[in-house]
C-alpha positions in Angstrom: 63.1 9.1 -10.1 65.7 6.4 -10.5 68.7 6.6 -8.3 71.7 4.3 -8.8 74.0 3.4 -6.0 75.8 0.3 -4.8 73.4 -1.0 -2.2 75.7 -3.9 -1.1 78.7 -1.6 -0.5 76.6 1.0 1.2 75.0 -1.4 3.6 78.4 -2.9 4.4 79.5 0.7 5.2 76.5 1.2 7.5 77.2 -2.1 9.3 80.9 -1.3 9.7 80.2 2.1 11.2 77.6 0.4 13.5 80.2 -2.2 14.6 82.7 0.5 15.5 80.8 3.4 17.1 82.3 6.5 18.5 81.0 9.0 21.1 80.5 12.7 20.7 83.8 14.5 20.2 85.7 11.3 19.8 84.8 10.6 16.2 88.1 9.7 14.6 87.8 6.4 12.7 84.2 7.1 11.6 85.1 10.2 9.4 88.1 8.3 8.1 85.9 5.5 7.0 83.5 7.9 5.4 86.4 9.7 3.6 87.7 6.4 2.2 84.2 5.6 0.9 83.2 8.9 -0.7 86.6 9.8 -2.2 85.9 7.5 -5.1 83.0 9.7 -6.1 85.4 12.5 -6.8 84.0 15.5 -5.0 85.6 18.7 -6.1 86.7 19.4 -2.6 86.8 17.8 0.8 87.2 19.7 4.1 88.5 17.6 7.0 88.3 18.2 10.7 85.6 20.9 10.4 84.1 21.4 13.9 87.2 19.4 15.2 86.2 16.0 13.8 83.7 16.6 11.1 83.9 16.2 7.3 82.4 18.1 4.4 82.4 17.0 0.7 81.7 19.7 -1.9 80.4 19.2 -5.5 80.7 22.4 -7.6 78.5 23.4 -10.5 79.9 25.3 -13.5 77.4 28.3 -13.3 76.6 30.6 -10.4 73.9 29.4 -8.1 73.0 28.7 -4.4 75.0 26.7 -1.9 72.8 23.9 -0.5 74.0 22.0 2.5 72.8 18.6 3.5 73.8 17.4 7.0 74.1 14.0 8.8 75.5 13.1 12.2 78.6 11.0 13.1 78.3 10.2 16.8 76.9 7.2 18.8 75.5 7.0 22.3 76.7 5.7 25.6 74.2 2.8 25.6 75.0 -0.9 25.8 73.7 -2.8 22.7 71.6 -5.9 23.3 71.0 -6.9 19.7 72.6 -10.2 18.7 73.7 -9.3 15.2 76.9 -10.1 13.4 77.8 -6.4 13.3 77.0 -5.8 17.0 79.0 -2.9 18.6 82.4 -4.1 19.7 82.7 -1.3 22.3 81.2 -1.7 25.7 78.5 0.8 26.5 78.8 2.6 23.1 76.3 1.9 20.3 74.5 3.6 17.4 71.1 3.7 19.0 69.8 6.8 17.2 70.4 5.7 13.7 73.3 8.0 12.8 75.0 5.1 11.1 72.0 5.0 8.8 72.0 8.7 8.3 75.7 8.5 7.2 74.8 5.7 4.8 72.1 7.8 3.2 74.5 10.7 2.8 77.2 8.5 1.3 74.7 7.0 -1.2 73.6 10.5 -2.0 77.2 11.4 -2.8 77.4 8.5 -5.3 74.2 9.7 -7.0 75.5 13.2 -7.2 78.7 12.0 -8.8 76.6 10.6 -11.6 74.6 13.8 -11.9 76.9 16.7 -10.9 75.4 20.1 -10.2 74.9 22.4 -13.2 75.0 25.5 -11.0 75.8 26.5 -7.5 77.3 23.8 -5.2 76.2 21.1 -2.8 77.8 20.5 0.5 77.5 17.1 2.2 78.3 17.7 5.9 79.1 14.8 8.3 78.7 16.6 11.6 80.2 15.5 14.9 78.8 15.8 18.4 75.1 16.0 17.7 74.0 14.0 20.8 75.5 16.5 23.2 74.3 19.6 21.3 77.7 20.9 20.6 78.6 19.8 17.1 76.5 22.1 14.9 77.7 25.2 16.7 81.4 24.0 16.5 81.0 23.6 12.8 79.4 27.0 12.3 82.0 28.8 14.4 84.9 27.0 12.6 86.8 29.3 10.2 86.6 26.6 7.6 82.8 27.0 7.5 83.1 30.5 6.1 84.2 28.8 2.8 81.0 26.9 2.5 78.4 29.1 4.2 75.1 27.9 2.8 72.0 29.5 1.3 69.8 26.5 2.3 70.1 23.7 4.8 68.4 20.2 5.0 68.7 17.2 7.2 66.6 14.1 8.0 66.2 11.9 11.1 64.7 8.4 11.1 61.6 8.1 13.1 60.3 4.8 14.7 56.5 4.6 14.9 55.9 5.6 11.3 55.7 3.3 8.4 59.0 2.5 6.7 60.1 5.1 4.1 57.3 7.5 4.9 58.2 11.2 5.2 57.2 13.2 8.3 57.2 17.0 7.8 56.0 20.0 9.7 56.0 23.7 9.1 57.2 25.8 12.0 58.6 24.0 15.0 59.6 20.4 14.1 61.5 19.4 17.2 61.5 21.0 20.7 64.3 23.1 22.2 65.9 21.8 25.4 68.7 22.6 27.9 70.2 21.0 30.9 70.2 22.9 34.2 72.6 22.0 37.0 71.9 23.7 40.4 74.6 23.4 43.1 73.4 24.3 46.6 76.1 25.1 49.2 75.4 25.1 53.0 77.5 23.9 55.9 78.1 20.4 57.2 77.7 19.6 60.9 77.4 16.6 63.1 74.1 14.8 62.6 73.5 15.0 66.3 73.9 18.8 66.2 72.3 19.9 62.9 71.8 23.4 64.3 75.5 24.0 64.0 75.4 23.5 60.2 73.1 24.6 57.4 71.6 21.7 55.4 70.3 22.4 51.9 67.8 19.5 52.2 64.7 21.7 52.5 65.8 24.1 49.8 66.5 21.1 47.5 63.1 19.7 48.1 61.4 23.0 47.4 63.4 23.5 44.2 62.5 20.0 43.0 58.8 20.7 43.7 58.6 24.2 42.3 60.6 23.4 39.1 58.4 20.4 38.4 55.2 22.4 38.7 56.4 25.6 37.0 55.2 24.5 33.5 51.7 24.2 35.0 51.5 28.1 35.1 49.9 28.4 31.7 49.7 32.2 31.9 53.5 32.4 31.7 53.9 30.4 28.4 52.5 30.5 24.9 52.9 26.8 24.1 54.1 23.4 25.5 56.7 23.6 28.3 58.2 20.8 30.4 60.7 20.5 33.2 62.0 17.0 34.0 64.1 16.4 37.1 66.7 14.0 36.0 69.0 13.8 39.0 69.3 15.0 42.6 71.9 14.4 45.2 72.2 15.4 48.9 75.3 15.1 51.0 77.1 11.9 51.5 76.2 8.5 52.9 77.4 9.3 56.4 74.9 8.9 59.2 76.9 11.0 61.5 76.9 14.1 59.2 74.3 16.7 58.4 74.7 17.5 54.7 76.2 20.7 53.5 75.9 20.3 49.7 73.1 19.3 47.2 72.6 19.2 43.5 69.4 19.3 41.5 69.6 18.6 37.7 66.7 19.2 35.4 65.9 19.3 31.6 63.9 22.3 30.4 62.0 21.7 27.2 59.8 24.0 25.1 58.3 24.2 21.6 59.3 27.9 21.2 62.6 29.7 21.8 60.7 32.6 23.4 59.1 30.2 25.9 62.5 28.8 26.7 63.7 32.3 27.6 60.8 32.7 30.0 61.2 29.2 31.4 64.9 29.8 32.0 64.3 33.1 33.9 61.5 31.7 36.0 63.6 28.6 36.9 66.4 30.8 38.1 64.1 32.8 40.2 62.8 29.7 41.9 66.3 28.6 42.8 67.2 32.1 44.0 64.1 32.3 46.2 64.8 29.1 48.0 68.5 29.5 48.6 67.9 33.0 50.0 65.2 31.7 52.3 67.6 29.1 53.7 70.6 31.4 53.7 72.6 29.2 51.3 74.8 29.9 48.3 74.4 28.4 44.9 75.6 28.3 41.3 73.8 27.3 38.1 75.4 25.7 35.0 73.7 25.2 31.7 74.6 22.3 29.5 73.5 20.6 26.3 71.5 23.6 25.0 69.4 22.9 21.9 67.2 25.7 20.4 63.9 24.6 18.9 64.2 23.3 15.3 62.0 25.7 13.3 61.4 24.8 9.6 61.1 27.2 6.8 57.7 26.9 5.2 58.9 27.0 1.6 61.5 24.3 2.3 58.8 22.1 3.9 56.6 22.5 0.8 59.6 21.4 -1.4 60.2 18.3 0.8 56.5 17.3 0.6 56.4 17.9 -3.2 59.5 15.6 -3.7 58.1 12.9 -1.4 54.8 12.8 -3.2 56.5 12.7 -6.6 58.3 9.6 -5.3 55.1 8.0 -4.2 56.1 8.2 -0.5 53.5 8.6 2.2 53.6 12.0 3.9 52.6 12.5 7.5 52.1 15.9 9.1 52.0 15.6 12.9 49.9 18.2 14.8 52.5 18.6 17.5 56.3 19.0 17.3 58.5 16.2 18.4 59.5 16.4 22.0 63.1 15.5 21.5 65.7 18.0 20.4 68.2 18.2 17.5 71.2 20.5 17.2 70.4 21.0 13.5 68.4 23.9 15.0 71.7 25.8 15.1 71.5 25.8 11.3 67.8 26.6 10.9 68.0 29.6 13.2 70.6 31.0 10.8 69.6 29.8 7.3 66.4 28.8 5.6 66.0 25.1 5.6 64.2 22.1 7.2 64.6 18.9 9.2 62.2 16.1 8.2 61.6 12.6 9.4 62.1 9.3 7.6 59.8 6.6 8.9 61.8 3.6 10.2 58.9 1.2 11.0 55.8 1.0 13.2 57.3 -2.0 15.1 60.8 -0.5 15.4 62.1 0.0 18.9 62.3 3.7 19.8 65.4 5.9 19.4 67.9 5.5 22.2 66.5 2.1 23.2 69.2 -0.7 23.6 67.5 -2.9 21.0 67.1 -0.2 18.3 68.8 -0.9 14.9 68.5 1.2 11.8 66.6 -0.6 9.0 68.6 -0.6 5.8 65.6 -0.8 3.5 64.8 2.9 4.2 68.1 4.1 2.9 66.9 4.4 -0.7 63.9 6.7 0.2 66.2 9.0 2.1 68.5 9.3 -0.9 65.6 9.9 -3.2 64.3 12.8 -1.2 67.7 14.4 -0.8 68.3 14.0 -4.5 64.9 15.5 -5.3 65.7 18.6 -3.3 69.1 18.8 -4.9 67.6 18.7 -8.4 65.2 21.5 -7.6 68.0 23.8 -6.6 71.1 22.8 -8.6 69.9 20.9 -11.7 
């Protein structure tokens, strides 16, 4: 299908957003730039500050019909950009290294296409969501009272994927992206003089045992139905003081699974490991959970629709056997509403997501708009 949008202005928008990135929860100028851009397409309604810093544009049909929500993400990453481009990030250690600038460009081009072909029935919601990278944004939007006014019947989102040919579509029924959560274990003992360690209680041995047992926990296949992984991402013991026996330690790990049931099991088994070793060493502990992402589980009928649209557009469709190992907080939508997250190939030679030399390829914007528009037509046209 032919879609008409101003490519020059849209790419300029993408490059401007890229040049002025903002971290999760600090997206202030980015939604303002988006608002300035999409206001000229005359959405029937705009909701600002949804989920604190998000933005939603709504196009209403004249007849009754479903509410279909399309979502993109606003935030950048705390990564130093190394690309030498004329729109290089002006902020030290902040850059769009996941392609959210490109996702926003696709959504904004989609808004222009909708303005030329407004819905006949129902309504379409274009959500620019904050704080995806830290796993907080989707839930903040959903729990915002403003969201009650636009609660959807269906939800869709895309994410660019390096390693696949440009403008190809990557789809999968069931789990598309893994669930993950961060585990912070704090172990409390008692400091003492390094020459008299018997007068203190060092958490060193317990820390070592926790690191070892958490690492090997996923190897117990009888506990789990599918892929599980624990990655130790940080550990700290005491202070750099050669006269002191340490009295405090931290172990941080990322838990990752393809199923939410397995995540529940992995969580409980991990807590038992920590409890076992702090008890054996007569320590105290506390555990904190951060950056929790459920698995993103796609609705089968919604995946069928995405694949049908992609094939109608002559786009290659790839169906990976295994889910993606990274996580996406769009899962907060798919556990509540029928919908799907799909991939948009960003090139076989493209640096991987979160790499310092990654840069979203503008030539895939049109394919993203076409698939969104094809889904939109099926529901609302």
